[in-house]
Backbone as CSV, one residue per row, in Angstrom:
resi,resn,N_x,N_y,N_z,CA_x,CA_y,CA_z,C_x,C_y,C_z
1,MET,89.502,-27.682,269.555,88.710,-27.134,267.724,90.048,-27.038,267.206
2,GLN,91.327,-26.663,267.623,92.589,-26.733,266.811,92.453,-27.871,266.188
3,SER,92.298,-29.210,266.702,92.615,-30.291,266.144,91.724,-30.793,265.210
4,ARG,90.404,-30.111,265.365,89.669,-30.372,264.255,89.859,-29.683,262.816
5,ALA,90.277,-28.483,263.034,90.715,-27.647,262.043,91.915,-28.302,261.482
6,ARG,92.908,-28.914,262.174,93.842,-29.770,261.386,93.387,-30.717,260.870
7,ILE,92.628,-31.405,261.157,92.006,-32.751,260.675,91.563,-32.224,259.338
8,LEU,90.339,-31.428,259.303,90.012,-30.727,258.024,91.206,-29.960,257.051
9,ASP,91.879,-29.466,257.721,93.112,-29.391,256.563,93.731,-30.212,256.103
10,ASP,94.013,-31.314,256.765,94.535,-32.584,256.565,93.983,-33.343,255.134
11,LEU,92.727,-33.265,255.562,91.450,-33.674,254.430,91.354,-33.147,253.401
12,ALA,91.363,-31.923,253.189,91.682,-31.166,252.234,92.697,-31.127,251.565
13,LYS,93.808,-31.654,251.972,95.029,-31.663,251.233,94.880,-32.993,250.689
14,VAL,93.942,-34.190,251.373,94.240,-35.568,250.580,93.418,-35.431,249.660
15,THR,92.136,-34.606,249.825,90.990,-34.604,248.909,91.457,-33.786,247.491
16,THR,92.397,-32.949,247.688,92.824,-32.282,246.674,94.201,-32.973,245.782
17,GLY,94.867,-33.799,246.786,95.678,-34.365,246.006,95.029,-35.479,245.165
18,ALA,94.026,-36.350,245.393,93.228,-37.125,244.922,92.510,-36.512,243.715
19,VAL,92.152,-35.595,243.542,91.772,-34.720,242.481,92.522,-34.511,241.372
20,SER,93.785,-34.255,241.862,94.661,-34.151,240.955,95.151,-35.269,240.035
21,THR,95.319,-36.384,241.189,95.815,-37.668,240.786,94.727,-37.911,239.568
22,LEU,93.785,-38.180,240.099,92.621,-38.792,239.025,92.551,-38.018,237.507
23,ALA,92.765,-36.735,237.736,92.691,-35.949,236.665,93.923,-36.213,235.714
24,GLY,95.468,-36.744,236.258,96.561,-37.233,235.558,96.045,-38.440,235.077
25,ILE,95.270,-39.314,235.869,95.019,-40.774,235.282,93.918,-40.660,234.070
26,LYS,92.861,-39.716,234.068,92.021,-39.398,233.356,92.851,-38.896,231.861
27,THR,93.719,-37.955,232.181,94.281,-37.406,230.812,95.407,-38.849,230.435
28,GLU,95.858,-39.869,231.239,96.537,-41.192,230.738,95.715,-41.778,230.211
29,ILE,94.422,-42.004,230.496,93.501,-42.998,230.071,93.124,-42.588,228.452
30,GLU,92.988,-41.241,228.230,92.309,-40.455,227.159,93.522,-40.582,225.735
31,GLY,94.813,-40.393,226.509,96.040,-40.760,225.795,95.966,-42.039,225.422
32,MET,95.922,-42.667,226.013,96.030,-44.533,225.645,94.760,-44.818,224.646
33,VAL,93.482,-44.376,224.985,92.326,-44.491,223.996,92.749,-43.899,222.522
34,ARG,93.359,-42.921,222.420,93.377,-41.992,221.143,94.543,-42.856,220.654
35,GLN,95.561,-43.821,221.089,96.385,-43.997,220.587,95.925,-45.471,219.813
36,GLN,94.992,-46.016,220.756,94.569,-47.592,220.113,93.467,-46.997,219.128
37,LEU,92.777,-46.095,219.198,91.861,-45.706,217.860,92.842,-45.486,216.860
38,GLU,93.963,-44.527,216.889,94.854,-44.128,215.606,95.133,-45.519,215.356
39,ARG,95.747,-46.424,215.914,96.162,-47.738,215.440,95.190,-48.587,214.773
40,LEU,93.955,-48.440,215.271,92.994,-49.193,214.529,92.512,-48.718,213.235
41,LEU,92.406,-47.248,213.386,92.161,-46.660,212.142,93.225,-46.773,211.086
42,SER,94.640,-46.739,211.371,95.693,-46.604,210.403,95.491,-48.227,209.894
43,ASP,95.257,-49.311,210.817,95.157,-50.645,210.295,94.029,-50.902,209.281
44,MET,93.055,-50.225,209.537,91.935,-49.803,208.845,92.114,-49.303,207.123
45,ASP,93.296,-48.727,206.961,93.660,-47.960,205.880,92.746,-47.210,205.163
46,LEU,92.013,-46.372,206.050,91.111,-45.099,205.768,91.743,-43.995,205.097
47,VAL,90.917,-43.656,204.227,91.184,-42.329,203.392,91.189,-41.032,204.376
48,PRO,92.098,-40.390,204.471,91.982,-39.061,204.999,90.911,-37.713,204.632
49,ARG,90.366,-37.455,205.427,89.296,-36.652,205.190,89.571,-35.423,204.076
50,ASP,90.963,-35.058,203.572,91.152,-33.858,202.661,91.157,-34.573,201.298
51,GLU,91.658,-36.239,201.184,91.748,-36.808,199.988,90.273,-36.632,199.587
52,PHE,89.749,-37.539,200.409,88.165,-37.486,200.236,87.550,-36.418,199.760
53,ASP,87.760,-35.360,200.492,87.212,-34.108,199.563,87.566,-34.080,198.133
54,ALA,88.639,-34.093,197.777,89.323,-33.824,196.854,88.842,-34.559,195.674
55,VAL,88.464,-35.852,195.847,87.854,-36.906,195.179,86.472,-36.281,195.002
56,LYS,85.758,-36.090,195.845,84.304,-35.626,195.798,84.385,-34.666,194.807
57,ALA,85.168,-33.824,195.211,85.150,-32.238,194.169,85.166,-32.772,192.526
58,MET,86.391,-33.623,192.628,86.497,-34.247,191.272,85.455,-35.143,190.712
59,ALA,84.920,-35.814,191.368,83.836,-36.835,190.943,82.090,-35.750,190.391
60,ALA,81.991,-34.564,191.616,81.044,-33.650,190.998,81.535,-32.806,189.709
61,LYS,83.035,-32.564,189.611,83.137,-31.863,188.264,82.733,-32.928,187.185
62,ALA,83.709,-34.215,187.118,83.301,-35.221,186.277,81.568,-35.360,185.583
63,ARG,81.037,-35.439,186.856,79.397,-35.739,186.496,79.102,-34.347,185.955
64,GLU,79.406,-33.204,186.188,79.014,-32.059,185.279,79.232,-32.047,184.011
65,GLU,80.357,-32.445,183.954,80.893,-32.301,182.388,80.198,-33.517,181.645
66,GLN,79.942,-34.591,182.201,79.134,-35.619,181.975,77.789,-35.327,181.325
67,GLU,77.357,-34.671,182.169,76.000,-33.779,182.125,75.920,-32.866,180.602
68,ALA,76.771,-31.949,181.006,77.015,-31.199,179.682,77.121,-31.668,177.985
69,LEU,77.761,-33.021,178.280,77.998,-33.510,177.201,77.029,-34.296,176.603
70,HIS,76.391,-34.910,177.681,74.669,-35.525,177.019,74.034,-34.446,176.540
71,LYS,73.942,-33.218,177.095,72.721,-32.297,176.437,73.440,-32.237,175.168
72,ARG,74.695,-31.917,174.748,75.538,-31.546,173.576,74.838,-32.573,172.341
73,VAL,75.251,-34.038,172.728,74.922,-34.840,172.161,73.289,-34.998,172.035
74,GLN,72.651,-34.950,172.627,71.193,-34.509,172.367,70.859,-33.276,171.349
75,THR,71.504,-32.625,171.602,71.235,-31.418,170.782,71.854,-31.989,169.467
76,LEU,73.073,-32.222,168.981,73.579,-32.805,167.789,72.661,-33.653,167.109
77,GLU,72.142,-34.734,167.970,71.451,-35.668,167.199,69.889,-35.217,166.882
78,GLY,69.656,-34.273,167.728,68.260,-33.642,166.899,68.321,-32.870,165.905
79,ARG,69.637,-32.039,165.787,69.861,-31.548,164.479,70.030,-32.356,163.406
80,ALA,70.814,-33.423,163.833,70.969,-34.472,162.609,69.487,-35.306,162.107
81,LYS,68.528,-35.425,162.979,66.973,-36.058,162.687,66.584,-35.406,162.093
82,THR,66.419,-33.474,162.202,65.762,-32.624,161.353,66.358,-32.687,159.940
83,LYS,67.833,-32.708,159.838,68.428,-32.771,158.504,67.957,-33.634,157.452
84,THR,68.346,-34.712,158.270,67.871,-36.128,157.239,66.490,-36.247,156.878
85,ALA,65.695,-35.450,158.048,63.775,-35.637,157.554,63.738,-34.635,156.395
86,LYS,64.553,-33.482,156.227,64.236,-32.502,155.479,64.533,-33.018,154.035
87,ARG,65.401,-33.585,153.904,66.123,-34.245,152.559,65.255,-35.398,152.183
88,PRO,64.505,-35.354,150.492,63.992,-35.855,150.005,64.550,-37.321,149.666
89,GLY,63.740,-38.431,149.668,64.230,-39.604,149.648,65.545,-40.182,150.677
90,ARG,65.272,-39.605,151.772,66.453,-39.736,152.615,65.703,-40.537,153.955
91,GLY,64.328,-40.672,153.816,63.727,-40.810,155.043,63.781,-42.576,155.708
92,ALA,63.177,-42.562,156.851,63.176,-43.890,157.049,62.371,-45.020,156.045
93,GLY,61.535,-44.724,155.247,60.814,-45.632,154.166,61.694,-45.591,152.937
94,ALA,62.818,-44.813,152.495,63.751,-44.507,151.407,64.270,-45.965,151.177
95,LYS,64.219,-45.919,149.521,64.885,-47.333,149.283,66.620,-47.080,149.072
96,LYS,67.217,-48.040,149.202,68.357,-47.792,149.194,68.919,-47.514,147.443
97,ALA,70.004,-46.795,147.486,70.295,-46.646,146.043,71.352,-48.140,145.544
98,ARG,71.218,-48.308,144.167,71.737,-49.612,143.872,73.275,-49.048,143.575
99,PRO,74.118,-49.836,143.802,75.808,-49.640,143.275,75.690,-49.515,141.996
100,ARG,76.129,-48.637,141.286,76.951,-48.692,139.999,77.386,-50.039,139.674
101,THR,77.228,-50.641,138.465,78.105,-51.791,137.916,78.698,-51.343,136.670
102,THR,80.180,-51.859,136.765,80.745,-51.069,135.453,81.222,-52.488,134.867
103,LYS,81.461,-52.318,133.561,81.914,-53.374,132.633,83.394,-53.618,132.818
104,ARG,83.351,-55.012,133.109,85.072,-55.347,133.111,85.815,-55.393,131.595
105,LYS,86.749,-55.195,131.916,87.739,-55.360,130.536,88.441,-56.058,130.822
106,GLY,89.094,-57.474,130.073,89.878,-58.206,130.184,89.164,-59.653,129.763
107,PRO,89.903,-60.603,130.243,89.484,-62.138,129.678,88.055,-62.496,130.307
108,ALA,87.730,-62.091,131.256,86.574,-62.589,131.747,85.479,-61.768,131.212
109,ALA,85.465,-60.523,130.486,84.568,-60.198,130.051,84.201,-60.629,128.770
110,LYS,85.119,-61.079,127.794,84.703,-61.584,126.553,84.271,-63.018,126.707
111,GLY,83.191,-63.060,126.052,82.337,-64.487,126.066,81.166,-64.696,125.145
């Protein structure tokens, strides 16, 4: 019976050693995979997340400003249309005024 207990103890030690060895191998493999991925990502010249978020925020702000300016231009154009419509003779069908002609003085005026 004692030899069986001794064999089981030895088997438990071997199993424990194998498990710890496998855990170490797992850690090594994870480290190697992580290094390979980092190398691949650095070769791809990807943008870090914080820089992406900063540019995204800038683009959103620029879009908001552009929309605000668009609304302002629409308002100003509306005001300009109402002002030109209220002035008599300034509508779409109004004739253009003729430029004034002045008499020339000098040798070309004699005739």
